[in-house]
N, C-alpha and C positions, 0 to 999 in steps of 0.2 A: 503493499500500498505506500512503499515510499513517494511516487512520483503523486497518484492520487492527493497525498498530504501537500506535497509542496504545491498543485495546482490549487489548493483549499487554502491555503496557507495566503498564497497569492492575492487570493479572491478577498479572502479576510482582510489583507492590509490595504488595499485600493478601497475597500466599501470603511473601513476605519478611517482611514486619510480623507476620503473624500467627504464623512461626518466632520471631524476636523476640520475642513476648508470649507464649512458651510456649504459645500454643493448641496445641488435640490435632491430630494428622495425621489428619483425614478422608478416606476415599476420594470419589470424585464418587458414587457411589450413595449412601453414608451421607449425603454432603451435599444431594443431591436430597431424598431421603429427609426430612430436617432440616427444608429449607428449604417441603418437602410442609405437613408436618405445622403448622409454624409462620406459612404464609402461605395456607393453605387452611382453610374454618371445618369446626370440628368436628362432626360426631365422627369418628375415624378409626381405619378399623380396618387389618389385614393385609389381608384381602384387597383392599379398597378402594384401597388404596396399589399395592398390585400391579397394580392393573389401571389406574389412571392413570398409571402410570410404566410399563406394559409390561413388568413384571418379574415372575418367580416368587413365590411364597409364600416358599419357603426363602428365597431372595434378600434379602427384605424381613425377614425373620425375622431373619438374618445380621447387615442392616445394624442394626437394633433392637436386637440384642444388643451391639453395640458403642456404641450412643448410649446404651441405659441404664445401660450400666457406666460412661461417663462422666454419668449423672445428667442427659442431655438430655431424656430422655423416661422416660415410664414405663409398664407394661400391665397391662392388667387382665382379666380376665373379663367379657362383656359380662352384664350381670343379665338380662335380656329376652332371650338366646339365647346359651347357654354355650358355641355353637359359635364365636362371634365374639370375638376378641381385641382389646379398643379401646386405642388408642396416646394418651395424653396428653400435653400439654405441661408443662415442670417451670421453677422459675423459673431453676435453673441451665441450661438451653437456652435460655432469654430472654436471659438474662445474656450469652453466648455469641455468638447471632447479633446483640445490640444493638452490641457490641463489633465484631462481624464488618461490621455496617453503617459503623461509625464508621471502621473501617480502607479500607473502599471509599470512600466521601466523604473522605479525606487523601488517598487514591490518585489521585481523580479530580481534586484540586485541584492535585496535585504533575505530574500529568500534563497538566494544562490551561496550568499554568503553564511546566513544560519546551517545551510548545507554541509559547507567545510568541516565545519567543528567537531 
């Protein structure tokens, strides 16, 4: 269970560091939606996100409500097809994920350091 324990220690480190930094508490769904938007090429639509993540459009909409309230994404109607809602990245979302990536990197270093003792 060594590798499993390392992965769990890393996750714990990232979560605790995020709480200490005052990062918003996102659900797994919200985080999956946010990471999909920032790690996959745009354009992103509610319909497309639902299909890729295997979730319903209402579930995606609720996740986007929270992410938009935090300023991490913004939505607008697709000018070419008014039935579609485009989901766009924001600077605040990019900063949040950059800080998360830094916490992950710091956690990896800590877990690796603890494994050598």
